[in-house]
N, C-alpha and C positions, 0 to 999 in steps of 0.2 A: 583616406581610402585605404583598403587592403592591398598589400603587396602582390598577394596570391589569391586567386580565388577557384579551387578546384571543386568541380561539381561531385557532392557526396553521391556516392551510390545510394541508391533508393533502397532502403531496409526496413521493411515490415517485418522484423525478425523476431521470433519469441524466443525468449533467453530465459534462464533461469531466475525466478523470482523470488526466491524464499528467505531473504534475510531481512525481515523488518519493514519494508516498503515504505514501504511506507513514509513517507514525509507525513507531517502531521500539524494540522492548523492549532490554532490557540481558541480558548474561550472559557468563559466562567462555568462552573460546573452546574449542570441541568439535566432533568431527567423527563422523558417522555416514553410512551408507552403505544403500540399498536396491538390491538386485540385479535384474537383469533376470529376466523370468518365463522359466521352463524354455522349451527350443526347440519343444517339443511344444504350447506354450500362448502362443507369443508372437504370435498373431493376435488382435486383439479382437472383439468381437460381429460387426463388419462385415467382420473377415478382411482386415487390413493386411499386407502382405507384409514379412517382416523383413530383407530385403537392401535396403540403400541403393542407391538408382537410380543416381547419377552416381559416387559415390565408391568402389562397390562394397564397402563395410563393412556386415558383418552388423549388424543392431540389437543383438543381443545382446552385440556388441563396443563399442558406444557407451557412454560415461560421459560425463554432464553433471553439473558440479559447482555448488552453490548457496551461494553466499557471503551469509549473512543474519545480521541483528543476533541473533535468537532463533528455533528452530524449534519453541520449546515454550510462548511466551506467547500471549495471545488471538489476535492477527493472525498471528503467524509460524506457529502449529499449523493455522490454515486454509490458509496458503500451501503447507505441506508436504503436506496432505491431498490437494489437487487436483493438487500435483506428482508426487506417489507415484501418483496414479492414473492421470496422464499416462504416466509411466514403465512402469507396468504394461501399459496398453493398447497401447503402442509396443514392448515387450519391450526397453527400453532400460535402462542402470542410471544411478542418481542418488546423488551423494554431497553432503552437507551438513557445512559448518563454520559454527558460531556463533560470531560475531566481537564481539558485543556492543556494535557500532560505537565500538571502541576503534581509533584510525586505526592503531596499528602492527598489530593484530590483523586489520584489514581488509586491509592490503597484503599480509601473511603467508598470509592464508587463500587468496588467488588462487596465491601460489607454492606452496602445499600442495596445493591442488587441481590444479595443473599436474603437479606432481610425481608425484601419484597415478595419473596417466593420463588425466585429463579432457580429451576434444577439444575441449570447449566448457564455458564458465563463465557463468552469470548472477549478477550483484551486486546487493546493496542496501548501497551505501556510506554513508558519513555525511558526506563532504565531497568537492569537486571535486578538491582536491589528492591525495587518495589513487588517484585515476584515472591519475595520471601514472605511478607504479608499476604500477598492476593492466594498463594497456595496454601498458606495455614488457614485462611478464612474458608478455602474450598474445602480441606479436610474437616475444619471444625464443623462445616454445615453440610458436608456430604454432598456439594455442588460441583458438577463436572466442569473444568477449566480447559480452554484452549487458547493460545496466542495467535493474533493475525498480526502481519507486517512486523513480526517481531519473534526472535529465537533466543533463548538463553545461551550466552556464550560458554560452550564447555572448557575453553581455554582461560577466560579471564574471570568466570564467575562458577568455578568448579563446585562450590559448596551449594550454590544456588541450583546449578544442574543437577547434582546429585538428589537434592531435596525435591525436584520436580521429578525426576526418575522414580524415586522411590514411592511418591504420593500415588495412592489408588485413586486420586479423582484429577489430577492433571494429566491431559491427554497428550499434547505436544504442541508444535507451532508450525504455522502455515506462514513463510516468508520467502522473500527474493534473495538472489545472489548479488547483494549490493557492491562488492569490489567489481564485480564482472560488470554491473550497471556503470560504475563510475569510468572503468576503462573505455566502455563502449561509447560514452557521452564524450569523453575527451577525443577518443578518435574521431568522431563527427567534426569537431572544432578544428583538430589538426588537418582532414582532410580538405577542410575548406579555406585552409591557408592562416590560421590563427596560431600566433606564438605566444603571445603576452595574455595571461588568462588570469582573471581575478575570481576569487572565490568566496562565496556567500553561504555560511552554516548557519542553522538554526538555534539548536540547544547543546552547548559544550556537555560532552560526556554520553549523549543520545547514542546507542549502538548503531542505529540504522546510518545516521550522519556520520560516525566514524568509519563504518563499512564503505560508504559511498568515498570518503576522503582517502581512504586507504586504494580505492580504485583510480581516483583521478590521478593521485601522485603515481600510481605503478604505470598508468598510461603515459605520462609526461617522461618518467624516467625511462621508460621502452622505447620510446620515440628518440629520445636524446641519444642512447645508447646506439641507434640505428642511424641516427643522423648527427654526425658529429659537426657538421657544417652548418646545420641548420637546426639550431636549439630553440627549445620551447621553455617558457617558466609558469609555474602556477604560484599565486601570491598565498600568503598567509589567510586564513579566513576571517572575514569581517561577520561577526554574529548578528543576525537579524530578529531573533526570536521567530514567532510564527503570526507575524502580522506584516501585512502592507507597508505600513510606516517604517518598521523595522527593514524591509525589503530596500524600501527606496533610499533611506538613509544610508544603509550599507553600501549600495551600488554608488550612490554619490561619493562617499568617502574614498572608495576603491578609484574611482574615475579621478578625482581630484590629486590622490597621492601619485597617480602615474597617467599622464595625458596620452601614453602611448598605449594604453590598453586596448586590446582588439577582440577580447571575448570576454563573458561573464557566466559563471555557473552558479545561479541560485541553487542551492544543493537539494532544498526540499521545504517542507514546513506546511504542506497541505493545498499550496497553490497560492497564498496570499504573499507571502515575501516573493514570490517570482513577480506577480502582478505588480507589486511595488517597484522592484527591479526594472521591469521593463518601462513603467512610468517615467522613471527617473532618466533612463536612458533617452526616451522620447523627448523629454523636457531638453535635454543637452543637446538635442539635435544629433544625436549620433547613431541613429538605426542602422544606418548605412555603413557605420564605421565598426559598430560593435555586435559580434555574433552572441547569442545566448541560447544554452541548452539548459534543461534541468528534467527533473522527474516530478510526475502527476499531471497528466494532461489538461490542458485549460480547456474551457467550453468554447473558446473561439480559436483554437488553435490552428484550424485549416486556415483562417484568414491570415493569422499571423505568420504561419509559414510562406503565406502567399505575399505577403507585405514586407518579409525581411525582419520582421521584430522578435522572432523565433526562428532560430537556424535548425533546431532538433530537439527532440524530447523523447523519453522514457515514460512509459505509463500504461494505461488500459487495464491496469491490475486489480481494479476495484472487486473482481470475483474472489480474490484472495479470502476476506473474511467469510464469503457465501462457503468455502470449503472448510474453515474451521467451525461454522454455524451447523454443517451437516454432520462434522464428527461430534460435536457436543449433543445434536438432536438424536444421533445414533445411541451414543451413551446413555443417553435419558431412557431410550427405548429398551435398552437392554441388548441391543444388537451388536455394539462394540463393546468388549469388556476385558478384564484382565490388564490394565494399565499400570499397575503397581510393578516397578523394577524395568519399565519400558519408558521411552520417550519417542513420541511419532514426530518425526522431522518430515514435513511435507513441502517439497520446492515448487515455487509458482513462477510462472514465465511473466516476465515484462514483454510489451511490445515496444519497438523502437520506430520513429518515423523522423525522416530529415528532409521531407519536400511536402509540398501540397498534396501531390498525387499519392503518396505514402498514404497520408490522413483520410482521404476520401475513402478508401476501401473500409477503414477502422471506423469511420462515422457512420457507414451503412449499417453496420453489425454490432455497434456498441454504443452508439447516440441516438440514432434515430429510432432503435429499438434495442431492448435487452438482448445480450446473446442466448438468452434460454427462454423457452416457453415455459408455462406453469407446468405442461405435462413432462417436460425435459427435467425441470427442477425435482419433480416427485420421482421421476426415475433414477436421478441423481442419489436422491435420499434413500433409494433401495440398494445402492452398491455396497458391497463390503469395503473394509478399508483400503485395500489393495487396489479396488476397483475406483474408489473414490481419488486416490493418489495418480492413478492413471489419467482421470480423468482431469484433475489439476494440472497435470503436465502436458497435457494436449491443447489447453485452451490457446486460441489464437484466431487471428483473422481468417485464416483459413479453415480452421474447424469450424467457425460459426458460419462461413460461408457454405461450407459441404452439408451441414446439418439443415440450412435454410434451404438447401436443393438448389444453389446456385453455381 
């Protein structure tokens, strides 16, 4: 049992979410498309015109591609839900390619979507290097491109960052602050009395994973510097890939290597590695002994916070790709222009929960219903770029409740 169990403060807090979110799940490459609403139904509740203003293209003729790790896992399916709703509200087409974060499939997905006639593409890549090919494909085909849950590192990938900045078709990136995310999750564990933390990563070299890992380490180091007589430790990562089986095996390996383990952080992977890790802890009969925190809200998170199989989580950020979608949509329409020489960096907030009560408010406005009506999605599509950035920054439970009139 745990030696200390402090009740963590309830933190349904919106934090910067702009560095790649994203966790990502696996899966073989596959493609699916959602067609635009029929011509007679292409106005949303608020009545948006279906003719693109500056470009002269009808909305029914706009096709936006989505290159995603998986459109069917926990996080990916949430992303698809909000993107499909936006496409319906605007009367545009959307086509998905699931690339499993396999590098050759990531780069091929952009080529596939460009060949399918997409005028714009949003992408959740797995490494900066893939963006070299993605940007070249966008330039060659005159297709607008924006990242979601990811951002090219200016420090670690300067040449690729410069290539993106100089591209007339690369718009920018919508992403979360992953180091901050990592620190906040570690703090939840430390506040609950955990001092011996096992770490599960997904893919070595993934930019989002590396950002989170940086945050986990920083959180432990800060704690140790402030509490010399109450030290915490973080294990080296066990890598799980993006499967439930991988998460289960990684958790088993960490528990076997250190029977005194009192916490686990499955760093992400779209939700599947986390589910595998939870199952391994349950099989070991250690639900009350090992706290688990992670990123990407599970569909049964409220129950798991109640029964103790989850101690806290960051997530609720499935609207991140919605912002990238709106950026590309407006570029196609001709409302946003002049991308050459610029890199639009759009921060997006995580939501944090560490109790069942925290989760109830999130569930009301982000699970039981989407946080935006069709009318609000149309209004969002009419914002200028600065307005869209402001809309992204304010997404929160409080914001959704206020718009719902609660």
